[in-house]
N, C-alpha and C positions, 0 to 999 in steps of 0.2 A: 242448751244457750245457742249453740252455733245455729241452731235449727231455726229458733225462735228470731233471731237476727236476720236470717235469709227472710223469713216472714215477714218481719217487719219492714225492711226494705222492698219487698215486694209490694207490700201494702201502700206505703210511701208514693213508691211509683205510679199506682192506679189513683192514687189519692190526687196526685200531680197532673195524670192524663185528665182526670175527670173536672177539673177547675180551668177558667181560661189560662193562658189564652187556645190551649188545646182543646177542651170542652167535647173531649169525646163521651158521647151517650153511654157505652156501654160499662166503660169503669165507673160511673156512679152507682151503678146496680149490683157491684162485686168489689170496690174499693175497700168495703171493712169485712170481707170474706175473710183474707189472712189473720186479722185481728182474731175473728171469732174462730177460726182454726186454729189458733195458738191457745185460747182461752180452753177449746174441747179438748186438746192436749193434755193441760197443765189441771184437767177437773180434780185429779187426786193431789195436785199440790198444795201447801201450806198455804193458805189465803196471803201470808205475808210475800212469799214467791210473787204469787199473781199478782200483787200490787205493783211489784216491782217489773213484770212482764208488761204490763199495762203501761206504767211508768218509760219503760224505753220504746215501748209502741209509739206512745205521744212523742217524745222527743222526736224520734227519726221523721214519723210523719209530718209534724208540723214543722221540723227542721226543713224539710224538701219544699214545702210547699210556700215557706213564709222565709227561704232564703235571703230574699230580696232587702228585707229590714236593714241587714248589715248595709249594702249598698246606698239606702234611702238617707239613712241615719249617718251614716259617714261624712256626710256634708255637716253635720253639726260639730261632729266630734268623734275623732279615733276608737273613742269608749264605747260606741255604738254595738260592737260585737258583746260587750257585757250587757246592754241590755237586748239585744238578742237571745243571747245563752238566759238569762233572767228568766223572758217570756217561755222558755222552754222549759228550763228545770225549775222552776218556782210555782210557776203558772200552769202551763198546758200539759206537761208531764204529769205531775200529781194529780191533775182532773182525771187526765187519761188511766191513771193509776187507780182512783177510786172508782173509775166506771169499770173496771177490770175487777176489782175487790166485789164490786157489790152484785156483777153479774156472777162472780161464783158463786159468793154467799148465798144468790136467789136460785140459782140454775147448776151449780156445779156438781152437784149430786144425782140429779136426776137424769134417768138413760132418754125419757121424753124429751122432745125439743119445743113442745107445748109454750110452757113456761119461758125457754127462752125467747119465743117471736114475740111475747107479750115485754117483759122485763128487759130485754136489751133496747128496743125503740123508745121507751119510753124513759129510760136512763138515758139513753143516747140524746133525745131532743131535751130533756129536763139538764141536762150538761150545755148545750148548747143556749138555752135562756138563761142560764147562769152566767156566761160568758157577755151576755149582753144586758146583763143588769148588775157588773160588779162596781156601781158608784162610777171614781174617777178611774176605775183601771177598765172599766167596761169595754171589750173590741169584740164587738159582735162581726168581724171578717169573714165572710165568705160561709156561710151556714151551708150544711147539706145540700139543702134545698135550690140553691143558688147554682149548684155545677150544671144544673139540667138549662141555663139559659140559652143556649145553642138550640134550643128544642121548645119555643115557647108554648106550643100548640100541645104538650104535655102538660103543662103548668096551669093552664087557664084556670085550674079550679081553685089558684091561689087567690082569686078575688070571694073565694067562702072561707078557706082554713089559712092563706098567708103563706109565708116562706116555710114557717113553723110545722105547718102542715104536711107541704111538701117534703122536707127532713124526715117528720117523721114516717112518712109512706117509704122513702128510700132508705130509711133505718130497716124497716119491717123488711124490704124488698130484698136488702143484704142477706136478713137470716133466711130467707126463702131459699135464695141461690146456696147459701151454705148448707143448707139440711140437705137439699137436691143432691148437690154434690160427694157431702158426710154419710149420707144414710142411701142416696142411689134412689130416691124416692122422686116419682113423677107428679107426684100433690104439690107440694109446694111450687113446683116449676107452675103447675097450671093455675095455681093461685094467684101468682103473679101475673101470668098471662093475662087473666082477667080484670084485675085491675089497669093492668097497661090498655088495656081496649075501652075499658071504662073512661080513664083520662084521658085517653084520644079521641073520644067521642064527645065527650063532654068540651074537649079543646074545638073541635071541628064544628060543634054545633055554636059554641061562643063565637066563633071568630067569624060565621055566618051569619048572625043577628045582631052583633052587638051594632050599634049605629055610631061612627064617627063624627061628628063635624067638626070644621076648622076655628079653633080659638084663635089666634094670633101668629103672625110670623117674626120668627126673632132671627137677628143674627148675632151668630155666636164670634167674638172675638177671639183668636189664639195667636198672641205676638210670639210666642217660642222665645222667653227670656232665659238664659240659662239662670241655675241657683246662684252662681255667682256675682254674675250681673246685677241681680234682683237685691243682693245683699251690700251691695258697692254704693253710698251714697252717690259718689262720683255721676253716676249712670243716670239719676232720677229724673233728671228733666227729659234727656235720650227718649227714657220709657213713655216719659207723659207724652211726649211728641210724637212717637208709634202710636200709641193707641188713639189719640187724637184721630190721627191721619188715617188709621184703618177704620176709624168709627166714621169718618165723612165719606170714606170709599163704600163699606157697607150700606150706608142712607142714599145710595145712587140709586138703589132699588125702593123704589117708592111703594112698594107694597110692604116692605119690613115696617113693623109694627113698635119693635122695641130691641135695642141693641145692648148686649149682654159682656161685660170684661170678665174674665174669670178671676179668683180668688187673688186677694192682695195685690191685685194691678199695678197699684199706686203702694209701692211697699213703705209710705212714709206717713206720720199723723196729720189726717189733715189740719189740727191745729195748731200744728209748726209750721204750715204749707196752704198758710189761707189761698195764696195766689191760684194754688193748683185747683182747689175749689171754684175759684171764680174761673179759670181755663173750662173746667168741665161744665159749669153751669153756663157759661157763653155758648160751649159747643150744642147743648141739649136746645138753646133756645134758636141757636143758628139754624140747625137740622131739623127743628119742630119733633123731636121723637124723644121718648125716654129713655134714659141711659141707667143700666143695673150696673153699678161700679162695687166692685171690690177693694175696701182697702183698709186703714188700721182707724180704729176711734180710739180717742183719749179727752177724759173729763176728768174734773178735779172731784175728788173723793169727799165724803161726808165731812171729814174732820177737816178739808182745805188745806192738809200738809203734804198730800199728795196725790197721785193720776191712778184711776180706774181706767184699766185699756181693754180693748176687744178686736178681735179677729171680726171685720163686720162687711156687710152688705149697705149699700146706701141705693135706693130709688130715686133718681132725680127726674123730675117730670119735664115734662114738655116745653115750659115756662122757664126753667133750670132752676128748681125749685129742690132742694134738699126735702126730702119728705120725711116726716118723722111718724111713728119711730123708726129708726135703721134697725137690720137684723145683727143681732148678735150671734156670735157660732155660740151654740148650745153644748155642744159636745166636742171637747178639746183633746188633742191628742197627748196623751200620758207624757210628762216629762218635758216635751217640745214647746207644746202650747201653757200646760199649767202642770205645776208638781203634784200629785195627787194628796189630800187630804189635807193641805198646810196652804197658810195664809199667800194667796197667789202676791202681795205686796212685799213679800221678803224676797223675792227673785225678780223684781223688775230688772235690775239692773243686771243681771249675770249673763254670760254671754248665752249658754247653751241650757238654761232652763227657763221655761216658761212661766210668766206671772199673769196672764189673760184673764179676765172675768167670764164668767157663764153669760151668755144672753139670756134673758129672765121673760121674752115675748115671742110671740109668734105671729108677726105684722101678716096680714094677707093683703097684697097690694094689688091695687086695679088700673090698668093703662089698655086703651082703644077696646072697651068692652070685656076685656079679659081678665081674670082673677087670677093669681098665684102667689104660690110660698116659696122661699128660697131655703135650699141646704147647700151649706158650705163643705168641702171636701168630703173625708168618710161618713158625714150625717147619713149620704145615701145608704149608709148601711145599718142604721137605726130604723126599724119599719114604722116606730110611733109617730115621727116627724111627719112624715108623707099622710098617714092616716089623718093625723090630728088636721092639717092644711085642710085634707080633702072634704074631713067633716065641717069645716067651717067655711066652705063653700068655692075651695080655689080649684079652679077650672084647670090649671097644668101645674106643674114644680119645676123651678130653674134652679139647676144644681152648680155652683160655682167652685174652680178646682184649680191647685196649682200642683201637677203631678211631675214637675220638673225635679223634684229630686229621686224619683223613682229610676229616673234613666231609662234604658231600654230593657228592662226586666220583664216579669211577670206582672208586677203588681200594676201597671195601668189598664192592663184588661182585667184583673181581677176587680179593681176598684168600680172601671165602668158597668161591670156587670150585674152590680148591688142595682141599677136603675129599672133594668127589666123585670128583676121582682116587683119593686115598688111601683111599677105601671100598670103592670097586673091585678096587683094588690089594690088599689086605690080607681082604676081605669081613669086615670087621668094621664096626659100626654107628659113625657120629659123633656126638656133643654138641657143640654150640658155645653158649658165654655169652659174651655182648659186651657190651662198656660199654655205649654205643650203636647196638648193631645190626652187624651183622646176626647175631641168635641163631636157631638152629635145629637140627635133627638132620638126620643124612642117614642112607639107610637101606643096607645092605651091597652094593645093587644100583647106588647111585651116584644116589639120587633124594632130593631135600630135600624137608622136610616140617617144619608148624610155624615157619613163617619170621617173624620179626619184622619190624617197619619199621626206617628209619632214624630216629634225634635221636628214641625214644618211650621212655619209661619202662613195663617191661614183664617180665612174669614168665611163662613159657611152659614148661609143662611135656609130657612125651610120654615114651612108650616107646622106649626105644634098643635094637636088635636086633641081633642077631649069626650066627652059622652056624658049623657046623664045621668048614667048609673050610679047609684049609691048602693056600694056591693055590701055583701054580708061584713065580710072582714072590716070594711068601714066603719059599719055600726056597730059591730062588737069587739073588736079589737081582737089581740092574740088571745083567742081561747083556748087555742090549743096548748098555747104556752102554759095557761091556767089548769088545764086537762091533764098536762102531764106530770105537773107539780104535784096534783093531788094524788095520781095514780101511782107516783114514786113512793109519796107518802104510804099510802095503802099496801103496797108492794113490800114495803120495808116492814110495816105491821104485821103484815101476813105472815111473812118469813121469821120476824122475830118470835111469833106466838105459836107459828106451825109444828106441830109433834115431829120429832125424827121418825125418819121410817126405819122399821125393823128389818133386819138383814134376811135376807130369803134363805 
């Protein structure tokens, strides 16, 4: 057990090093090797013990990567430690345990690692797909493929297979490294090297041939409002004044086509503060610039005895008109923004439990000749939204977020990394306006630029680029995800009906 825990700790360190902010490239190809090594050493163990081995690997590895959850949620309640523990012990740990159990059942008695090279990457990628499709509990934070965001040239082929395809490749690569080390064979290393050359070759070709064209110049406002100030109603007018003044400063650059505020920049319901809407409208008319405003929306429900509320984004055109429909956030943070599976009306007046409605539309707005869609907060981790926007004609994607509650943890860097994969998948440029950072832009080739520092007040303006490409990924969607699910089913059935091997 002591050796297994040491391997788990080593695996956690590699996984942490693979993801932002470190984003070291080599650990991406070796972070699962300690897990595979422990499974190999447990081949003769009962499957129940193998499950618990995987369980503790999952708890330790994810506990290291997601440590920031305690820091972030502490702003809402000291009970955040319970939410962190629940994520590890009730979700991620059991899923890794199931992965270990399934791998052992499929490959545990085989001397050859041929089946492992097929089954483990398929199982791992299916697990990642599952985490992204758990309805109200979906949390596709940091798929394995996202660990390579520092070297976009290696993942340009995500425009074909998506981030899920990169995950499948990296899981397979880890198996190749494991076999090469465990059995001291050169063939797996050679196979991995060949795929690296192929990925690099495609990336270099794509970067040389993809034609980028300017879509619009966007100014991202980063007011750097602290969590406590944003939640204190005494600061409302001061916050609005700060945003209006920063917007005027941004508009002094006559080439700016749109100004974007961050998520919930105005932390009040406009229906309660109509004067705030008037101030924003007047500013848009004064500057003759469209504004993308993060705020809160409330409307009477159908029965008329209560309110439906949304975490929302509003496009205010250059005439000062609040365009309809507004964009309501579709993927809500569990508990904080919406209590999973329960009626949100039950939680509207409770301090630490969210009662937001889910948005029901994906409006594609047009300003200054450019069409764009909106992502709020961690919706950047859900690849289907960007794909749908692009399929509906969006040239660029604008992500507004409030990362102040993350503090100076790894989370802001992890959060921003998702846009790199979304840009490559869709070949659309990305603009990001974050309350406390990181505000930045990402090219359709996945390269960030004009990035701001954390916890600083800033205005950053730059041109957002787009392409005429309609990628295979945009056209077909997450075909790798469906493929691995089918593969998982086939492997399970084949294993179930396989004849037991005779002893030599």
